[in-house]
A tleap script that builds the chain and sets N, CA, C and O, in Angstrom:
source leaprc.protein.ff14SB
mol = sequence {
  NMET LYS GLN LEU ARG LEU ILE PHE ILE LEU
  VAL ILE ALA GLY ILE MET ALA ALA SER LEU
  ALA SER LEU VAL TRP SER GLN GLU GLN LYS
  ALA LEU GLU GLY VAL MET ASP LEU LYS SER
  ARG GLU PHE GLY LYS HIE GLN ARG PRO PRO
  VAL ARG PHE ASP HIE TYR LEU HIE GLU THR
  ILE MET ARG CYS ARG VAL CYS HIE HIE ASP
  PHE TYR VAL PHE SER ASN ARG ASN GLU GLY
  LYS GLY SER LYS CYS ALA SER CYS HIE LYS
  ARG GLU ILE ASN LYS ASP ILE PRO ILE PRO
  LEU LEU THR ALA PHE HIE ASN ARG CYS LYS
  GLY CYS HIE GLU ASN TYR ILE LYS TRP GLY
  ARG ALA SER GLY PRO VAL MET CYS GLY THR
  CYS HIE LYS LYS CTHR
}
set mol.1.N position { 78.546 -4.456 48.908 }
set mol.1.CA position { 78.274 -5.824 49.492 }
set mol.1.C position { 76.835 -5.879 49.267 }
set mol.1.O position { 76.407 -6.977 48.911 }
set mol.2.N position { 75.907 -4.823 49.413 }
set mol.2.CA position { 74.325 -4.922 49.004 }
set mol.2.C position { 74.124 -5.647 47.748 }
set mol.2.O position { 73.453 -6.662 47.562 }
set mol.3.N position { 74.963 -4.814 46.736 }
set mol.3.CA position { 74.762 -5.490 45.358 }
set mol.3.C position { 75.157 -6.756 44.985 }
set mol.3.O position { 74.708 -7.358 44.009 }
set mol.4.N position { 76.048 -7.196 45.800 }
set mol.4.CA position { 76.658 -8.458 45.567 }
set mol.4.C position { 75.629 -9.386 46.156 }
set mol.4.O position { 75.465 -10.447 45.553 }
set mol.5.N position { 74.897 -9.158 47.253 }
set mol.5.CA position { 73.915 -9.963 47.588 }
set mol.5.C position { 72.670 -9.981 46.918 }
set mol.5.O position { 71.952 -10.981 46.938 }
set mol.6.N position { 72.321 -8.768 46.230 }
set mol.6.CA position { 71.065 -8.587 45.713 }
set mol.6.C position { 71.347 -9.872 43.985 }
set mol.6.O position { 70.522 -10.637 43.485 }
set mol.7.N position { 72.731 -9.608 43.572 }
set mol.7.CA position { 73.101 -10.686 42.520 }
set mol.7.C position { 73.215 -11.782 42.903 }
set mol.7.O position { 73.011 -12.587 41.995 }
set mol.8.N position { 73.483 -12.291 43.969 }
set mol.8.CA position { 73.254 -13.618 44.310 }
set mol.8.C position { 71.945 -14.474 44.625 }
set mol.8.O position { 71.631 -15.664 44.608 }
set mol.9.N position { 71.345 -13.254 44.921 }
set mol.9.CA position { 69.733 -13.620 45.193 }
set mol.9.C position { 69.140 -13.751 43.757 }
set mol.9.O position { 68.268 -14.616 43.672 }
set mol.10.N position { 69.351 -13.260 42.925 }
set mol.10.CA position { 68.767 -13.189 41.450 }
set mol.10.C position { 69.370 -14.364 40.545 }
set mol.10.O position { 68.701 -15.019 39.746 }
set mol.11.N position { 70.577 -14.510 40.765 }
set mol.11.CA position { 70.953 -15.665 40.004 }
set mol.11.C position { 70.313 -17.238 40.744 }
set mol.11.O position { 69.998 -18.230 40.086 }
set mol.12.N position { 70.256 -17.132 41.984 }
set mol.12.CA position { 69.586 -18.440 42.506 }
set mol.12.C position { 68.353 -18.428 42.200 }
set mol.12.O position { 67.972 -19.459 41.646 }
set mol.13.N position { 67.271 -17.304 42.428 }
set mol.13.CA position { 65.954 -17.016 41.745 }
set mol.13.C position { 66.085 -17.629 40.437 }
set mol.13.O position { 65.351 -18.584 40.182 }
set mol.14.N position { 67.027 -17.161 39.452 }
set mol.14.CA position { 66.809 -17.643 37.935 }
set mol.14.C position { 67.105 -19.416 38.098 }
set mol.14.O position { 66.369 -20.263 37.592 }
set mol.15.N position { 68.097 -19.661 38.755 }
set mol.15.CA position { 68.239 -21.284 38.476 }
set mol.15.C position { 67.018 -21.828 39.143 }
set mol.15.O position { 66.737 -22.962 38.752 }
set mol.16.N position { 66.308 -21.385 39.940 }
set mol.16.CA position { 64.919 -22.025 40.648 }
set mol.16.C position { 64.107 -22.041 39.723 }
set mol.16.O position { 63.547 -23.079 39.372 }
set mol.17.N position { 63.888 -20.793 39.123 }
set mol.17.CA position { 62.849 -20.551 37.834 }
set mol.17.C position { 63.260 -21.478 36.471 }
set mol.17.O position { 62.382 -21.991 35.777 }
set mol.18.N position { 64.431 -21.599 36.233 }
set mol.18.CA position { 64.672 -22.586 34.585 }
set mol.18.C position { 64.423 -24.106 35.400 }
set mol.18.O position { 63.870 -24.988 34.743 }
set mol.19.N position { 64.876 -24.436 36.980 }
set mol.19.CA position { 64.539 -25.769 37.123 }
set mol.19.C position { 63.239 -26.078 37.222 }
set mol.19.O position { 62.837 -27.115 36.695 }
set mol.20.N position { 62.460 -25.322 37.838 }
set mol.20.CA position { 60.798 -25.254 37.660 }
set mol.20.C position { 60.126 -25.575 36.175 }
set mol.20.O position { 59.263 -26.414 35.915 }
set mol.21.N position { 60.772 -24.673 35.314 }
set mol.21.CA position { 60.406 -24.537 34.050 }
set mol.21.C position { 60.627 -26.029 33.296 }
set mol.21.O position { 59.806 -26.569 32.554 }
set mol.22.N position { 61.775 -26.486 33.628 }
set mol.22.CA position { 62.289 -27.884 33.131 }
set mol.22.C position { 61.440 -29.188 33.361 }
set mol.22.O position { 61.110 -30.094 32.596 }
set mol.23.N position { 61.155 -28.894 35.003 }
set mol.23.CA position { 60.454 -29.897 35.563 }
set mol.23.C position { 58.912 -29.946 34.774 }
set mol.23.O position { 58.445 -30.952 34.240 }
set mol.24.N position { 58.286 -28.667 34.840 }
set mol.24.CA position { 57.010 -28.498 34.085 }
set mol.24.C position { 56.974 -29.050 32.893 }
set mol.24.O position { 56.102 -29.887 32.663 }
set mol.25.N position { 58.073 -28.629 31.732 }
set mol.25.CA position { 58.293 -29.383 30.682 }
set mol.25.C position { 58.676 -30.599 30.434 }
set mol.25.O position { 58.269 -31.041 29.360 }
set mol.26.N position { 59.324 -31.295 31.069 }
set mol.26.CA position { 59.364 -32.606 31.083 }
set mol.26.C position { 58.207 -33.638 31.571 }
set mol.26.O position { 58.119 -34.793 31.156 }
set mol.27.N position { 57.410 -33.093 32.435 }
set mol.27.CA position { 56.071 -33.616 32.488 }
set mol.27.C position { 55.086 -33.768 31.685 }
set mol.27.O position { 54.361 -34.738 31.462 }
set mol.28.N position { 55.141 -32.055 30.994 }
set mol.28.CA position { 54.051 -32.318 29.737 }
set mol.28.C position { 54.702 -33.021 28.606 }
set mol.28.O position { 53.996 -33.486 27.712 }
set mol.29.N position { 55.756 -33.116 28.580 }
set mol.29.CA position { 56.406 -34.389 27.677 }
set mol.29.C position { 55.957 -35.622 27.966 }
set mol.29.O position { 55.185 -36.234 27.229 }
set mol.30.N position { 56.380 -36.034 28.980 }
set mol.30.CA position { 55.979 -37.454 29.549 }
set mol.30.C position { 54.243 -37.575 29.288 }
set mol.30.O position { 53.725 -38.553 28.750 }
set mol.31.N position { 53.613 -36.576 29.704 }
set mol.31.CA position { 52.194 -37.128 29.308 }
set mol.31.C position { 51.556 -37.101 27.707 }
set mol.31.O position { 50.632 -37.800 27.291 }
set mol.32.N position { 52.397 -36.003 26.893 }
set mol.32.CA position { 52.163 -36.417 25.888 }
set mol.32.C position { 52.682 -37.736 25.054 }
set mol.32.O position { 52.106 -38.212 24.075 }
set mol.33.N position { 53.756 -38.168 25.585 }
set mol.33.CA position { 53.964 -39.653 25.225 }
set mol.33.C position { 53.492 -40.541 25.348 }
set mol.33.O position { 53.744 -41.579 24.737 }
set mol.34.N position { 52.613 -40.363 26.240 }
set mol.34.CA position { 51.678 -41.540 27.065 }
set mol.34.C position { 50.317 -41.316 26.050 }
set mol.34.O position { 49.499 -42.221 26.214 }
set mol.35.N position { 50.039 -40.627 25.364 }
set mol.35.CA position { 48.788 -40.434 24.667 }
set mol.35.C position { 48.920 -41.987 23.337 }
set mol.35.O position { 49.882 -42.278 22.626 }
set mol.36.N position { 48.036 -42.434 23.408 }
set mol.36.CA position { 47.959 -43.536 22.151 }
set mol.36.C position { 46.697 -43.755 22.091 }
set mol.36.O position { 45.756 -43.671 22.881 }
set mol.37.N position { 46.884 -44.150 20.658 }
set mol.37.CA position { 45.348 -44.801 19.893 }
set mol.37.C position { 45.273 -46.056 20.281 }
set mol.37.O position { 46.179 -46.839 19.996 }
set mol.38.N position { 44.053 -46.484 21.075 }
set mol.38.CA position { 43.901 -48.034 21.029 }
set mol.38.C position { 42.887 -48.449 19.767 }
set mol.38.O position { 41.746 -48.076 19.496 }
set mol.39.N position { 43.738 -49.319 19.157 }
set mol.39.CA position { 43.412 -49.910 17.833 }
set mol.39.C position { 44.195 -51.361 18.015 }
set mol.39.O position { 45.195 -51.556 18.705 }
set mol.40.N position { 43.493 -52.300 17.233 }
set mol.40.CA position { 44.108 -53.723 16.984 }
set mol.40.C position { 44.047 -53.914 15.650 }
set mol.40.O position { 43.128 -53.573 14.904 }
set mol.41.N position { 44.926 -54.399 15.403 }
set mol.41.CA position { 44.774 -55.214 13.866 }
set mol.41.C position { 44.122 -56.159 13.912 }
set mol.41.O position { 43.619 -56.468 12.832 }
set mol.42.N position { 43.762 -57.176 15.258 }
set mol.42.CA position { 42.746 -57.985 15.355 }
set mol.42.C position { 41.598 -57.896 14.454 }
set mol.42.O position { 41.326 -58.680 13.545 }
set mol.43.N position { 40.866 -56.702 14.861 }
set mol.43.CA position { 39.876 -56.237 14.389 }
set mol.43.C position { 39.600 -55.823 12.605 }
set mol.43.O position { 38.565 -55.638 11.967 }
set mol.44.N position { 40.873 -55.798 12.271 }
set mol.44.CA position { 40.612 -55.235 10.474 }
set mol.44.C position { 40.069 -53.851 10.630 }
set mol.44.O position { 40.320 -53.061 11.541 }
set mol.45.N position { 39.334 -53.691 9.661 }
set mol.45.CA position { 38.877 -52.365 9.618 }
set mol.45.C position { 38.173 -51.723 10.928 }
set mol.45.O position { 37.593 -52.670 11.460 }
set mol.46.N position { 38.005 -50.819 11.520 }
set mol.46.CA position { 37.451 -50.648 12.800 }
set mol.46.C position { 36.126 -50.000 12.258 }
set mol.46.O position { 36.048 -49.385 11.195 }
set mol.47.N position { 35.017 -50.241 13.204 }
set mol.47.CA position { 33.548 -49.900 12.754 }
set mol.47.C position { 33.533 -48.346 13.198 }
set mol.47.O position { 32.993 -47.441 12.561 }
set mol.48.N position { 34.053 -48.250 14.103 }
set mol.48.CA position { 34.286 -46.833 15.107 }
set mol.48.C position { 35.821 -46.352 15.056 }
set mol.48.O position { 36.775 -47.116 14.906 }
set mol.49.N position { 35.893 -44.991 15.202 }
set mol.49.CA position { 37.718 -44.420 15.628 }
set mol.49.C position { 37.919 -44.987 16.638 }
set mol.49.O position { 37.124 -45.372 17.495 }
set mol.50.N position { 39.427 -45.093 16.553 }
set mol.50.CA position { 39.929 -45.888 17.818 }
set mol.50.C position { 40.040 -44.840 18.938 }
set mol.50.O position { 40.102 -43.621 18.777 }
set mol.51.N position { 40.052 -45.343 19.804 }
set mol.51.CA position { 40.269 -44.671 21.445 }
set mol.51.C position { 41.362 -44.018 21.442 }
set mol.51.O position { 42.397 -44.594 21.109 }
set mol.52.N position { 41.366 -42.639 21.822 }
set mol.52.CA position { 42.677 -41.814 22.442 }
set mol.52.C position { 42.524 -42.386 23.955 }
set mol.52.O position { 41.545 -42.367 24.701 }
set mol.53.N position { 43.914 -42.933 24.158 }
set mol.53.CA position { 43.941 -43.273 25.481 }
set mol.53.C position { 45.108 -42.528 26.353 }
set mol.53.O position { 46.171 -42.596 25.735 }
set mol.54.N position { 45.203 -42.018 27.274 }
set mol.54.CA position { 46.013 -41.289 27.873 }
set mol.54.C position { 46.838 -42.262 28.968 }
set mol.54.O position { 46.658 -42.088 30.173 }
set mol.55.N position { 47.767 -43.310 28.466 }
set mol.55.CA position { 48.238 -44.101 29.523 }
set mol.55.C position { 49.131 -43.613 30.763 }
set mol.55.O position { 49.358 -44.161 31.842 }
set mol.56.N position { 49.551 -42.406 30.237 }
set mol.56.CA position { 50.390 -41.552 31.563 }
set mol.56.C position { 49.444 -41.486 32.578 }
set mol.56.O position { 49.653 -42.227 33.538 }
set mol.57.N position { 48.265 -40.646 32.610 }
set mol.57.CA position { 47.515 -40.273 33.144 }
set mol.57.C position { 46.618 -41.622 34.142 }
set mol.57.O position { 46.114 -41.424 35.248 }
set mol.58.N position { 46.617 -42.594 33.592 }
set mol.58.CA position { 46.394 -43.696 33.993 }
set mol.58.C position { 47.429 -44.296 35.016 }
set mol.58.O position { 47.057 -44.434 36.181 }
set mol.59.N position { 48.571 -44.622 34.692 }
set mol.59.CA position { 49.472 -45.224 35.245 }
set mol.59.C position { 49.997 -44.286 36.650 }
set mol.59.O position { 50.629 -44.795 37.575 }
set mol.60.N position { 49.594 -42.827 36.593 }
set mol.60.CA position { 49.443 -42.059 37.960 }
set mol.60.C position { 48.560 -42.318 38.641 }
set mol.60.O position { 48.637 -41.997 39.827 }
set mol.61.N position { 47.555 -42.901 38.214 }
set mol.61.CA position { 46.639 -43.131 39.229 }
set mol.61.C position { 46.277 -44.534 39.933 }
set mol.61.O position { 45.700 -44.635 41.016 }
set mol.62.N position { 46.738 -45.646 39.089 }
set mol.62.CA position { 46.474 -46.722 39.441 }
set mol.62.C position { 47.720 -47.738 39.086 }
set mol.62.O position { 48.590 -47.254 38.363 }
set mol.63.N position { 47.882 -49.022 39.496 }
set mol.63.CA position { 49.021 -50.046 39.478 }
set mol.63.C position { 48.618 -50.350 38.007 }
set mol.63.O position { 47.470 -50.173 37.601 }
set mol.64.N position { 49.724 -50.862 37.166 }
set mol.64.CA position { 49.581 -51.546 35.833 }
set mol.64.C position { 48.657 -53.111 36.008 }
set mol.64.O position { 48.076 -53.654 35.068 }
set mol.65.N position { 48.691 -53.525 37.127 }
set mol.65.CA position { 48.242 -54.889 36.948 }
set mol.65.C position { 46.370 -54.564 37.285 }
set mol.65.O position { 45.584 -55.500 37.431 }
set mol.66.N position { 45.980 -53.221 37.349 }
set mol.66.CA position { 44.905 -53.104 37.395 }
set mol.66.C position { 43.931 -53.109 35.983 }
set mol.66.O position { 42.711 -53.273 35.953 }
set mol.67.N position { 44.899 -52.865 34.765 }
set mol.67.CA position { 44.374 -53.254 33.456 }
set mol.67.C position { 45.317 -54.228 32.645 }
set mol.67.O position { 44.913 -54.893 31.692 }
set mol.68.N position { 46.441 -54.243 33.055 }
set mol.68.CA position { 47.188 -55.541 32.700 }
set mol.68.C position { 47.088 -57.086 33.550 }
set mol.68.O position { 48.107 -57.674 33.910 }
set mol.69.N position { 46.112 -57.459 33.722 }
set mol.69.CA position { 45.836 -58.532 34.551 }
set mol.69.C position { 46.809 -58.986 35.519 }
set mol.69.O position { 47.739 -58.181 35.568 }
set mol.70.N position { 46.942 -59.866 36.231 }
set mol.70.CA position { 47.801 -60.410 37.249 }
set mol.70.C position { 48.173 -61.590 36.261 }
set mol.70.O position { 47.471 -62.601 36.288 }
set mol.71.N position { 49.260 -61.507 35.377 }
set mol.71.CA position { 49.503 -62.621 34.659 }
set mol.71.C position { 50.238 -63.961 35.156 }
set mol.71.O position { 50.625 -64.902 34.463 }
set mol.72.N position { 50.316 -63.803 36.432 }
set mol.72.CA position { 51.130 -65.134 36.697 }
set mol.72.C position { 49.717 -66.012 36.804 }
set mol.72.O position { 49.658 -67.102 36.235 }
set mol.73.N position { 48.560 -65.483 37.572 }
set mol.73.CA position { 47.363 -66.114 37.543 }
set mol.73.C position { 47.025 -66.631 36.158 }
set mol.73.O position { 46.646 -67.797 36.050 }
set mol.74.N position { 47.101 -66.086 35.413 }
set mol.74.CA position { 46.637 -66.462 33.880 }
set mol.74.C position { 47.669 -67.067 33.187 }
set mol.74.O position { 47.372 -67.296 32.015 }
set mol.75.N position { 48.855 -67.424 33.540 }
set mol.75.CA position { 49.809 -68.055 32.717 }
set mol.75.C position { 50.182 -67.400 31.550 }
set mol.75.O position { 50.066 -67.904 30.433 }
set mol.76.N position { 50.741 -66.003 31.832 }
set mol.76.CA position { 51.017 -65.188 30.948 }
set mol.76.C position { 52.506 -65.580 30.168 }
set mol.76.O position { 53.422 -66.019 30.863 }
set mol.77.N position { 52.641 -65.447 29.100 }
set mol.77.CA position { 53.801 -65.503 28.372 }
set mol.77.C position { 54.831 -64.727 28.406 }
set mol.77.O position { 55.921 -64.880 27.856 }
set mol.78.N position { 54.462 -63.897 29.059 }
set mol.78.CA position { 55.222 -62.743 29.013 }
set mol.78.C position { 55.695 -62.288 30.398 }
set mol.78.O position { 55.779 -61.087 30.657 }
set mol.79.N position { 55.994 -63.206 31.259 }
set mol.79.CA position { 56.669 -63.249 32.476 }
set mol.79.C position { 56.405 -61.963 33.227 }
set mol.79.O position { 57.331 -61.225 33.560 }
set mol.80.N position { 55.116 -61.695 33.496 }
set mol.80.CA position { 54.621 -60.678 34.364 }
set mol.80.C position { 54.830 -59.122 33.704 }
set mol.80.O position { 54.432 -58.110 34.281 }
set mol.81.N position { 55.450 -59.117 32.538 }
set mol.81.CA position { 55.634 -57.720 32.340 }
set mol.81.C position { 54.766 -56.934 31.732 }
set mol.81.O position { 55.056 -55.835 31.259 }
set mol.82.N position { 53.277 -57.629 31.705 }
set mol.82.CA position { 52.476 -56.830 30.835 }
set mol.82.C position { 52.773 -56.968 29.061 }
set mol.82.O position { 53.810 -57.003 28.398 }
set mol.83.N position { 51.305 -57.025 28.706 }
set mol.83.CA position { 51.561 -56.780 27.258 }
set mol.83.C position { 50.223 -56.297 26.763 }
set mol.83.O position { 49.379 -55.956 27.592 }
set mol.84.N position { 50.017 -56.253 25.719 }
set mol.84.CA position { 48.832 -55.716 24.957 }
set mol.84.C position { 47.548 -56.869 24.934 }
set mol.84.O position { 47.715 -58.085 24.843 }
set mol.85.N position { 46.440 -56.278 25.023 }
set mol.85.CA position { 45.204 -57.518 25.318 }
set mol.85.C position { 45.206 -58.071 23.954 }
set mol.85.O position { 44.584 -59.128 23.855 }
set mol.86.N position { 45.705 -57.659 22.965 }
set mol.86.CA position { 45.478 -58.467 21.600 }
set mol.86.C position { 46.525 -59.601 21.563 }
set mol.86.O position { 46.475 -60.472 20.695 }
set mol.87.N position { 47.499 -59.571 22.548 }
set mol.87.CA position { 48.684 -60.879 22.840 }
set mol.87.C position { 47.900 -62.122 23.063 }
set mol.87.O position { 48.107 -63.240 22.591 }
set mol.88.N position { 46.796 -61.650 24.010 }
set mol.88.CA position { 45.943 -63.192 24.178 }
set mol.88.C position { 44.891 -63.209 23.608 }
set mol.88.O position { 44.631 -64.148 22.856 }
set mol.89.N position { 43.699 -61.830 23.878 }
set mol.89.CA position { 42.528 -62.072 23.446 }
set mol.89.C position { 42.269 -61.703 22.155 }
set mol.89.O position { 42.655 -60.635 21.679 }
set mol.90.N position { 41.491 -62.715 21.427 }
set mol.90.CA position { 41.420 -62.677 19.803 }
set mol.90.C position { 40.116 -62.227 19.483 }
set mol.90.O position { 39.228 -62.393 20.319 }
set mol.91.N position { 39.807 -61.550 18.137 }
set mol.91.CA position { 38.547 -61.482 17.690 }
set mol.91.C position { 37.470 -62.188 18.266 }
set mol.91.O position { 36.521 -61.600 18.785 }
set mol.92.N position { 37.578 -63.591 18.193 }
set mol.92.CA position { 36.593 -64.514 18.537 }
set mol.92.C position { 37.070 -65.328 19.763 }
set mol.92.O position { 38.250 -65.330 20.112 }
set mol.93.N position { 36.293 -65.879 20.271 }
set mol.93.CA position { 36.560 -66.743 21.283 }
set mol.93.C position { 37.059 -68.181 20.929 }
set mol.93.O position { 36.547 -69.041 20.212 }
set mol.94.N position { 38.138 -68.174 21.604 }
set mol.94.CA position { 38.898 -69.899 21.588 }
set mol.94.C position { 38.742 -70.427 22.976 }
set mol.94.O position { 38.228 -69.978 24.001 }
set mol.95.N position { 39.381 -71.573 22.651 }
set mol.95.CA position { 39.253 -72.616 23.868 }
set mol.95.C position { 40.365 -72.154 25.147 }
set mol.95.O position { 40.211 -72.566 26.297 }
set mol.96.N position { 41.349 -71.355 24.795 }
set mol.96.CA position { 42.314 -70.765 25.762 }
set mol.96.C position { 41.796 -69.839 26.495 }
set mol.96.O position { 41.626 -70.006 27.703 }
set mol.97.N position { 41.444 -68.632 25.810 }
set mol.97.CA position { 40.897 -67.444 26.133 }
set mol.97.C position { 39.739 -67.278 25.621 }
set mol.97.O position { 39.491 -67.063 24.435 }
set mol.98.N position { 38.775 -67.401 26.760 }
set mol.98.CA position { 37.150 -67.521 26.359 }
set mol.98.C position { 36.389 -66.042 26.465 }
set mol.98.O position { 35.159 -65.977 26.466 }
set mol.99.N position { 37.208 -64.904 26.550 }
set mol.99.CA position { 36.824 -63.463 26.644 }
set mol.99.C position { 37.418 -62.866 25.350 }
set mol.99.O position { 38.612 -62.574 25.280 }
set mol.100.N position { 36.577 -62.696 24.355 }
set mol.100.CA position { 37.072 -62.137 23.026 }
set mol.100.C position { 37.612 -60.743 23.170 }
set mol.100.O position { 37.390 -60.270 24.284 }
set mol.101.N position { 38.206 -60.023 22.411 }
set mol.101.CA position { 38.880 -58.967 22.570 }
set mol.101.C position { 38.034 -57.878 22.764 }
set mol.101.O position { 38.023 -57.286 23.843 }
set mol.102.N position { 37.375 -57.578 21.895 }
set mol.102.CA position { 36.331 -56.435 22.298 }
set mol.102.C position { 35.548 -56.087 23.439 }
set mol.102.O position { 35.275 -54.992 23.931 }
set mol.103.N position { 35.166 -57.559 23.836 }
set mol.103.CA position { 34.625 -57.589 25.339 }
set mol.103.C position { 35.774 -57.057 26.477 }
set mol.103.O position { 35.675 -56.252 27.404 }
set mol.104.N position { 37.044 -57.976 25.919 }
set mol.104.CA position { 38.218 -57.442 26.786 }
set mol.104.C position { 38.443 -55.838 27.185 }
set mol.104.O position { 38.738 -55.413 28.302 }
set mol.105.N position { 38.256 -55.172 26.144 }
set mol.105.CA position { 38.751 -53.807 26.051 }
set mol.105.C position { 37.506 -53.173 26.820 }
set mol.105.O position { 37.742 -52.465 27.799 }
set mol.106.N position { 36.364 -53.366 26.472 }
set mol.106.CA position { 35.329 -52.962 27.056 }
set mol.106.C position { 34.971 -53.163 28.684 }
set mol.106.O position { 34.524 -52.302 29.442 }
set mol.107.N position { 35.303 -54.565 28.994 }
set mol.107.CA position { 35.083 -54.688 30.310 }
set mol.107.C position { 36.116 -54.033 31.200 }
set mol.107.O position { 35.892 -53.426 32.248 }
set mol.108.N position { 37.401 -54.272 30.561 }
set mol.108.CA position { 38.120 -53.324 31.373 }
set mol.108.C position { 38.128 -51.904 31.620 }
set mol.108.O position { 38.251 -51.450 32.757 }
set mol.109.N position { 37.974 -51.038 30.377 }
set mol.109.CA position { 37.965 -49.697 30.460 }
set mol.109.C position { 36.642 -49.052 31.049 }
set mol.109.O position { 36.585 -48.367 32.070 }
set mol.110.N position { 35.610 -49.392 30.233 }
set mol.110.CA position { 34.534 -49.147 30.739 }
set mol.110.C position { 33.795 -49.664 32.001 }
set mol.110.O position { 33.051 -48.849 32.547 }
set mol.111.N position { 33.874 -50.661 32.436 }
set mol.111.CA position { 33.789 -51.704 33.328 }
set mol.111.C position { 34.141 -50.694 34.854 }
set mol.111.O position { 33.379 -50.319 35.746 }
set mol.112.N position { 35.852 -50.459 34.619 }
set mol.112.CA position { 36.278 -49.628 35.782 }
set mol.112.C position { 35.730 -48.359 35.842 }
set mol.112.O position { 35.404 -47.923 36.946 }
set mol.113.N position { 35.516 -47.447 34.487 }
set mol.113.CA position { 34.950 -46.196 34.805 }
set mol.113.C position { 33.338 -46.497 35.445 }
set mol.113.O position { 32.837 -46.070 36.485 }
set mol.114.N position { 32.901 -47.183 34.644 }
set mol.114.CA position { 31.619 -47.569 36.060 }
set mol.114.C position { 31.597 -47.855 37.210 }
set mol.114.O position { 30.644 -47.454 37.878 }
set mol.115.N position { 32.509 -48.544 37.752 }
set mol.115.CA position { 32.806 -48.707 39.424 }
set mol.115.C position { 33.270 -47.395 39.712 }
set mol.115.O position { 33.017 -47.052 40.867 }
set mol.116.N position { 33.712 -46.775 39.204 }
set mol.116.CA position { 34.289 -45.370 39.616 }
set mol.116.C position { 33.268 -44.604 39.950 }
set mol.116.O position { 33.282 -44.008 41.028 }
set mol.117.N position { 32.142 -44.492 39.014 }
set mol.117.CA position { 30.862 -43.602 39.129 }
set mol.117.C position { 30.089 -44.154 40.249 }
set mol.117.O position { 29.666 -43.401 41.127 }
set mol.118.N position { 29.864 -45.488 40.278 }
set mol.118.CA position { 29.335 -46.285 41.327 }
set mol.118.C position { 29.729 -45.908 42.976 }
set mol.118.O position { 28.940 -45.953 43.920 }
set mol.119.N position { 31.140 -45.537 43.026 }
set mol.119.CA position { 31.926 -45.443 44.172 }
set mol.119.C position { 31.724 -44.009 44.479 }
set mol.119.O position { 31.960 -43.557 45.599 }
set mol.120.N position { 31.309 -43.325 43.541 }
set mol.120.CA position { 31.119 -41.697 43.777 }
set mol.120.C position { 32.158 -40.941 43.630 }
set mol.120.O position { 32.206 -39.774 44.018 }
set mol.121.N position { 33.381 -41.748 42.865 }
set mol.121.CA position { 34.658 -40.940 42.353 }
set mol.121.C position { 34.575 -40.343 40.808 }
set mol.121.O position { 33.761 -40.555 39.908 }
set mol.122.N position { 35.796 -39.480 40.879 }
set mol.122.CA position { 35.865 -38.820 39.229 }
set mol.122.C position { 36.046 -40.300 38.343 }
set mol.122.O position { 36.569 -41.326 38.777 }
set mol.123.N position { 35.488 -40.105 37.055 }
set mol.123.CA position { 35.800 -41.172 36.248 }
set mol.123.C position { 35.942 -40.678 34.603 }
set mol.123.O position { 35.714 -39.572 34.112 }
set mol.124.N position { 36.336 -41.748 34.057 }
set mol.124.CA position { 36.094 -41.353 32.660 }
set mol.124.C position { 34.878 -41.880 31.965 }
set mol.124.O position { 34.074 -42.591 32.567 }
set mol.125.N position { 34.735 -41.564 30.775 }
set mol.125.CA position { 33.580 -41.672 30.073 }
set mol.125.C position { 33.244 -43.452 30.073 }
set mol.125.O position { 34.040 -44.376 30.236 }
set mol.126.N position { 31.802 -43.488 29.831 }
set mol.126.CA position { 31.171 -44.884 29.610 }
set mol.126.C position { 30.265 -44.960 28.419 }
set mol.126.O position { 29.677 -46.003 28.134 }
set mol.127.N position { 30.134 -43.689 27.620 }
set mol.127.CA position { 29.255 -43.861 26.296 }
set mol.127.C position { 30.164 -43.874 25.094 }
set mol.127.O position { 31.241 -43.278 25.121 }
set mol.128.N position { 29.729 -44.573 23.995 }
set mol.128.CA position { 30.680 -44.980 23.261 }
set mol.128.C position { 31.187 -43.818 22.359 }
set mol.128.O position { 32.276 -43.993 21.812 }
set mol.129.N position { 30.441 -42.508 22.115 }
set mol.129.CA position { 31.030 -41.566 21.318 }
set mol.129.C position { 32.008 -40.502 22.113 }
set mol.129.O position { 32.706 -39.631 21.594 }
set mol.130.N position { 31.883 -40.779 23.363 }
set mol.130.CA position { 32.902 -40.161 24.466 }
set mol.130.C position { 34.240 -40.530 24.160 }
set mol.130.O position { 35.167 -39.722 24.185 }
set mol.131.N position { 34.388 -41.997 23.808 }
set mol.131.CA position { 35.301 -42.417 23.853 }
set mol.131.C position { 36.104 -42.817 22.347 }
set mol.131.O position { 37.309 -42.828 22.100 }
set mol.132.N position { 35.133 -43.079 21.621 }
set mol.132.CA position { 35.205 -43.205 19.912 }
set mol.132.C position { 34.884 -42.131 19.359 }
set mol.132.O position { 33.757 -41.977 18.890 }
set mol.133.N position { 35.980 -41.031 19.307 }
set mol.133.CA position { 35.484 -39.746 18.946 }
set mol.133.C position { 35.871 -39.737 17.349 }
set mol.133.O position { 36.843 -40.363 16.927 }
set mol.134.N position { 35.156 -39.095 16.656 }
set mol.134.CA position { 35.028 -38.939 15.080 }
set mol.134.C position { 36.320 -37.462 15.164 }
set mol.134.O position { 36.286 -36.563 16.004 }
set mol.135.N position { 37.362 -37.614 14.030 }
set mol.135.CA position { 37.968 -36.711 13.889 }
set mol.135.C position { 37.760 -35.597 13.189 }
set mol.135.O position { 38.606 -34.703 13.185 }
savepdb mol mol.pdb
quit
């Protein structure tokens, strides 16, 4: 009877360990899938390397609309689902969207990081070379 109980406990422990390992692995995979290079064809040849952006990390700590505007206010053409900055912002100012793409990127990312620093919270980088890293 004691052997049967020990086997049962070992089987349950094995199942729990396998479940935990699977959960950790799936979280790591999701995190890797969320890392992207921020670059836009709108700029042509980039002067600096693209920014490696961890979208998964950001979406776990803030709502989508923090970065992807409230599209209803801005008459978004994508029905509030979010879209890339370059969908509306262009390299040069135009009458419909008065903020050029580069300024939109920097205001949104760097501006948010600077606010977090001002509030005394952990933040991302704010210097050019810490985002635009040469590989």
